[in-house]
MISE-160946 format. One record per residue (C-alpha): residue in three letters; x negated, y, z. Coordinates in steps of 0.25 Angstrom, whole numbers, padded with zeros to 4 digits, always signed. Each point is the difference from the previous one (the first is absolute). Example, Ala and Ser with C-alpha at 12.3 -4.5 7.8 and 13.67 -1.06 7.14 Angstrom:
<nodes>
ala-0049-0018+0031/ser-0006+0014-0002/
</nodes>
This chain:
<nodes>
met-0435+0457+0172/phe-0010-0007+0001/gly-0003-0007-0009/arg-0011-0012+0002/lys-0006+0007+0014/leu+0004+0011+0008/pro-0007+0011+0000/asp-0011+0006+0008/thr+0002-0015+0011/gly-0006-0011-0005/leu+0012-0006+0002/leu-0001-0010-0013/leu+0014-0003-0004/ala+0004-0017-0004/glu+0006-0007-0009/glu+0016-0003-0001/ala+0000-0013+0007/asp-0007+0009+0011/val+0011+0010+0000/ile+0003+0002+0019/glu+0012+0000+0000/cys+0003+0011+0016/gln+0007+0010+0003/val-0005+0011+0011/ser+0012+0002+0010/val+0006+0013+0003/ala+0003-0004+0015/ser-0013+0003+0007/met-0006+0010+0010/leu-0004+0010-0011/lys+0012+0000-0004/ser+0001+0016+0000/his-0013+0000-0009/leu+0006-0009-0011/pro+0004+0008-0013/asp+0016-0004-0003/ala+0002-0014-0005/ala+0000+0003-0013/lys-0014+0005-0001/met-0002-0011+0009/thr+0005-0010-0012/ala-0010+0008-0009/ile-0012-0001+0007/arg+0003-0015+0005/glu+0002-0006-0014/glu-0009+0008-0007/phe-0013-0004+0011/phe+0004-0014+0002/gln+0001-0003-0016/arg-0010-0012-0001/leu-0009+0004+0009/asn-0010-0010+0003/pro-0001-0005+0015/asp-0013-0006-0002/phe-0007+0010-0002/ala+0005+0009+0012/ala+0002-0011+0009/gly-0015+0000+0004/met+0000+0014+0003/ala+0003+0006+0015/asp+0008+0008+0004/asp-0004+0013+0000/ala-0006+0000-0015/leu+0011-0010-0005/leu+0010+0014+0008/glu-0009+0009-0007/lys+0002-0005-0013/ile+0014+0000+0001/glu-0001+0012+0003/gln-0005+0006-0011/ala+0009-0009-0009/val+0011+0005+0007/phe-0004+0015-0003/asp-0004-0002-0015/ile+0014-0008+0000/thr+0007+0012+0004/glu-0008+0010-0006/lys+0004-0005-0017/ala+0013-0002+0004/asn+0000+0013+0004/leu+0007-0004+0015/pro-0001+0011+0009/leu-0003-0008+0013/ser-0008+0007+0014/arg-0014-0007+0003/glu+0008-0005+0011/glu+0009-0007-0005/gln-0011-0005-0009/his-0007-0005+0008/ala+0012-0008+0006/val+0002-0007-0013/ser-0013-0003+0000/val+0005-0007+0016/glu+0013-0006-0004/leu-0008-0007-0014/lys-0012-0004+0009/asn+0006-0006+0006/glu+0011-0007-0010/phe-0014-0008-0007/ser-0008-0002+0010/gly+0007+0001+0014/leu+0013-0005+0006/gly+0012+0011-0007/pro+0008+0004+0009/val-0004-0005+0012/glu-0016+0004-0002/his+0003+0011+0010/leu+0003-0006+0012/met-0009-0010-0003/arg-0010+0012+0005/asp+0008+0004+0011/asp-0006-0003+0012/asp+0014-0003+0010/val+0007-0008-0012/thr-0003-0014+0004/asp+0008-0008-0006/ile+0006+0003-0013/leu+0014-0009-0006/ile+0004+0001-0016/asn+0014-0003-0001/gly+0003-0002-0016/phe-0006+0011-0006/asp+0009+0012+0007/lys+0000-0004+0013/ile-0014+0003+0006/phe-0003+0000+0015/ala-0011+0002+0013/glu-0002+0000+0014/arg-0005+0012+0005/his-0004-0005+0015/gly+0009-0008+0003/arg+0012+0003-0008/leu+0002-0001-0015/ala+0009+0009-0009/gln+0002+0000-0014/thr-0008+0007-0008/pro+0003+0011-0013/tyr-0008-0008-0008/gln+0003-0008-0012/phe-0006-0008-0012/arg+0007+0002-0011/asp+0007-0014-0002/glu-0003-0014+0002/pro-0009-0001-0011/his-0007+0013+0004/leu-0002-0007+0015/leu-0001-0016-0008/ser-0015+0005-0007/val-0004+0007+0014/ala+0001-0012+0006/lys-0007-0008-0011/arg-0011+0007+0002/ile-0002-0001+0013/ala+0001-0014-0001/gly-0010+0001-0012/thr-0012+0007+0009/val+0001-0012+0009/gly+0000-0011-0012/arg+0014-0004+0003/arg+0012+0002-0010/val+0014+0003+0004/asp+0009-0006-0010/glu+0014-0010+0001/ser-0007-0012+0001/cys-0009+0007+0010/pro+0012+0011+0006/met-0006+0002+0015/ile-0015+0001+0006/asp-0008+0006+0009/ala-0011+0009-0004/arg-0011+0009+0008/leu-0003+0014-0005/ser-0013+0005-0002/asp+0001+0009+0012/gly+0005-0013+0007/ser+0013+0003+0001/arg+0008-0012-0001/val+0012-0003-0012/asn+0014-0009+0000/ile+0005+0001-0015/ile+0013-0007-0005/ile+0006+0000-0012/pro+0015-0005-0006/pro+0004-0011+0001/leu-0005+0000+0013/ser+0003+0013+0004/ile+0015+0004-0004/his-0003+0015-0001/gly-0012+0001-0007/thr-0014+0000+0004/ile-0004+0003+0014/val-0011+0001+0005/ser-0007+0003+0017/ile-0014+0006+0002/arg-0004+0000+0014/lys-0011+0011+0000/phe-0012-0003+0006/pro-0006+0010+0011/val-0009+0009-0004/his-0005+0004+0012/gln-0004-0013+0012/ile+0011+0000+0011/thr-0009+0001+0015/leu+0009-0005+0014/ser-0001+0017+0003/asp+0008+0005-0014/leu+0010-0011+0005/val+0000+0007+0013/arg+0002+0013-0005/arg+0011-0007-0007/asn+0007-0003+0011/ala-0001-0015-0004/leu-0005-0004+0012/asp-0007+0008+0011/glu-0015+0000+0005/thr+0003-0012+0009/met+0003-0008-0008/ala-0009+0002-0012/glu-0013-0001+0012/phe+0006-0014+0002/leu+0000-0005-0014/glu-0014+0007+0000/val-0004-0010+0011/ala+0009-0012-0007/ala-0008+0002-0013/ile-0014+0000+0006/cys+0004-0010+0009/arg+0001-0008-0012/leu+0013-0003+0000/asn+0011-0006-0011/ile+0012+0009-0001/leu+0012-0003-0009/ile+0008+0012-0002/ser+0013+0000-0004/gly+0012+0008-0006/gly+0009+0003-0011/thr-0002+0004-0015/gly-0005+0014+0002/ala-0002-0001+0013/gly-0016+0003+0001/lys-0008-0014+0002/thr-0010+0006-0010/thr-0002+0011+0007/ile-0001-0006+0012/leu-0010-0010-0001/asn-0007+0011-0007/ala-0003+0008+0010/ile-0001-0010+0010/ser-0017-0005-0008/gly-0003+0014+0000/asn-0007-0005+0015/val-0003-0016-0006/ser-0017+0002+0000/pro-0005+0001-0013/ser-0010-0011+0002/asp+0013-0009-0003/arg+0002-0006-0014/ile+0013+0001-0003/val+0007-0005-0011/thr+0015+0003-0004/ile+0010-0009-0007/glu+0012+0009-0006/asp+0010-0001-0012/ala-0003+0013-0006/ala-0011+0006+0009/glu+0005+0010+0010/ile-0008-0001+0010/asn-0010+0011+0005/leu-0011-0004+0008/gln-0009+0009+0007/gln-0013-0008+0002/pro-0010-0001-0011/his-0003-0015-0002/val+0017-0005-0003/ile+0002-0010-0013/ser+0013+0002-0006/leu+0004-0010-0007/glu+0017+0001-0009/thr+0006-0011-0005/arg+0005-0003-0016/gln+0014-0003-0003/arg+0000-0012-0012/asn-0002+0005-0015/met+0011-0003-0011/glu-0004-0014-0002/gly+0004-0002+0016/ser-0015-0003+0003/gly-0012+0008+0010/glu+0008+0005+0013/val-0008+0000+0009/ser+0007+0000+0014/gln-0002+0008+0013/arg-0003-0015+0006/asp-0010-0002-0011/leu-0005+0014+0005/leu+0000-0002+0013/arg-0006-0016+0001/asn-0013+0008-0012/ala-0002+0011+0014/leu-0003-0010+0009/arg-0014-0004-0008/met-0001+0017-0003/arg-0007-0001+0018/pro+0009+0011+0004/asp+0000+0003+0013/arg+0016+0004-0001/ile+0012-0003-0010/ile+0012+0011-0004/val+0008-0005-0008/gly+0009+0011-0005/glu+0016-0009+0003/val+0002-0015+0003/arg+0012-0004-0008/gly-0004-0014-0006/gly-0008-0011+0005/glu-0012+0008+0002/ala+0008+0002+0015/his-0006-0015+0002/asp-0014+0002-0003/met-0002+0016+0006/leu+0005-0006+0012/gln-0012-0012-0001/ala-0009+0011-0001/met+0004+0009+0011/asn-0004-0011+0007/thr-0013-0005-0003/gly-0007+0012+0001/his+0004+0009-0010/asp+0006+0011+0015/gly+0001+0014-0004/ser+0011-0006-0011/met+0013+0008-0004/ser+0012+0001-0009/thr+0013+0002-0003/ile+0013-0004-0001/his+0014+0006-0002/ala+0008-0004+0012/asn+0011+0006+0010/ser-0007-0003+0012/pro-0013-0004+0005/arg+0006-0015+0004/asp+0007+0000-0011/ala-0013+0003-0008/leu-0006-0013+0008/val+0013-0006-0005/arg-0004+0001-0015/val-0013-0002+0001/glu+0003-0013+0005/asp+0011-0003-0011/leu-0009+0004-0013/val-0011-0012+0008/leu+0013-0010+0000/ser+0005+0002-0013/ser-0015+0001-0007/leu-0004-0014+0009/ala+0015-0009-0002/asn-0008-0011+0011/phe-0005+0010+0010/asn+0004+0000+0013/pro+0008+0013+0005/his-0007-0003+0014/ala-0013+0002-0004/thr+0003+0008-0010/arg+0002+0011+0015/arg-0011-0005+0008/gln-0008+0005-0015/ile+0009+0014+0002/ala-0002+0004+0013/ala-0015-0006+0000/ala-0002+0010-0012/ile+0005+0012+0004/asp-0001+0010+0009/leu+0008+0012-0006/val+0014+0002-0006/val-0002+0015-0002/his+0016+0006-0006/val+0002+0012-0006/val+0014+0004-0006/arg+0005+0012-0005/asp+0011+0009+0002/tyr+0015+0004-0006/arg-0009+0013-0001/gly-0012-0007-0007/his-0009+0003+0012/arg-0009-0016+0002/phe-0006+0000+0014/ile-0004-0014+0007/arg+0011-0006+0007/ser-0007-0010+0007/ile-0014-0009+0003/ser+0000-0012+0007/glu-0008-0008+0005/val-0001-0016-0004/thr+0001-0007+0013/gly-0001-0014-0006/ile+0012-0011-0001/glu+0011-0007+0013/ser+0007-0008-0001/asp+0000-0002-0015/ala+0001+0016-0002/ile-0012+0010-0005/thr+0001+0010+0014/met-0002+0016-0001/gln-0002+0010+0007/glu+0003+0016-0004/leu-0012+0009+0003/phe+0006+0013-0006/arg+0014+0004-0005/gly+0004+0012-0008/gly+0011+0007-0006/pro+0010+0015-0002/ala+0001+0007+0010/ser+0014+0008+0006/ser-0007+0010-0004/gly-0003-0002-0013/gly-0012-0005+0001/tyr-0006-0012+0002/lys-0007-0005+0014/phe-0010-0012+0002/lys-0001-0006+0012/lys-0008-0012+0006/thr+0004-0013+0007/cys-0013-0001+0011/leu+0000-0012-0003/arg-0016-0010+0003/pro-0002-0003-0016/tyr-0005-0013-0002/phe-0013+0002-0009/leu-0007+0008+0014/glu-0011-0014+0000/lys-0001+0004-0014/ala-0002+0018+0001/ala-0009-0005+0012/phe-0011-0007-0012/phe+0001+0011-0009/ala-0001+0010+0015/met+0014+0006-0003/glu+0007-0008+0014/glu-0002+0016+0007/arg+0006+0007-0011/leu+0010-0008-0003/leu+0004-0002+0015/ser+0001+0015+0000/leu+0010+0001-0013/met+0008-0010+0008/ala+0000+0005+0015/glu+0013+0006+0003/glu+0003+0015+0000/glu+0007+0014-0003/tyr+0001-0004-0016/arg+0011+0009-0007/
</nodes>
């Protein structure tokens, strides 16, 4: 039908070696407007027949969609397919998603309520909304279709995924974090996990409205950030650790120079003076790796006021403690742990496992001197995320790190959530006085009627 180019579209056709093997998923949000399978197959085969991807790849989304709609209109006219304008537009959107997007999950990527997309093989796609995970009706056409999308994702960041490199971490252009693992490491086909990058910056006030904490806890965390406390945020996978970190960062002085270090950039700070560093995995030859520890050591030479490590999971734990103990007050990090106490134990384990002959007692003293607060977040069985505990590290006694809990939260018998303060006197009052925050802190922690 097309000859050597799509009539009036400007989309030049490629040689036979450049044929794109793409298919369009009928299961989509626009399914009600799509034509039947036979018509879809006819349009799909004609459109993707020897299409030149290089010419269209550089086009803006709106311009590309316009060209695709012109091509679909021409195809339906010449094939005498009775399609309405709505059906033609739905087909065009599907073709665009296949050509430049993520196929059937592109609709989920554009849904602001979706935070995670989990693809367990071509026919099982799950999405998390408001803390709840559920299977969606979307599917890829088959395993080769899913693998082709996975390879395209890897290609956008200059990586490859194949049998010789079957597992990668990548980052989409919008900042979303992607993990891909394929056979032979994956038994059930290609597995893709996407953690979407938040579109809007989250504040402590937003979290109060979501009942993740109350006003007094939010004000306390604001004071903690202003007083340059070193804060460790702990919790399980998907509990909201990075969200809490981003919200607390909203109270950091805009004049502070902040360096962030992550495996995949996810921290979305609200200050103007932020330098974001990202690790790099080793290449096919086994070289070129840049770890969090490498970046942390380099960050110390960049004159930072505060250092934020996205998540400590290895030898960088020791370097983070060193930074907190050498003038970089107000630093923050996250860690996987089941409680505030477990968070400190895990930091100790990470340090000792990376330094063969390091003294456990010295490690505990370093932790007690470096970390001021541990904020523990959880996600309950209903999918609700909230702060379970805010605990202060008070020192070390008899070779054990001592802590006191200042706030705690949990489900209420009425079905909602309740938060309480312990009314204990914070140990960082002297530091708060240095920032003219002593009276405000004492007022926050004073005994009063508290829900």
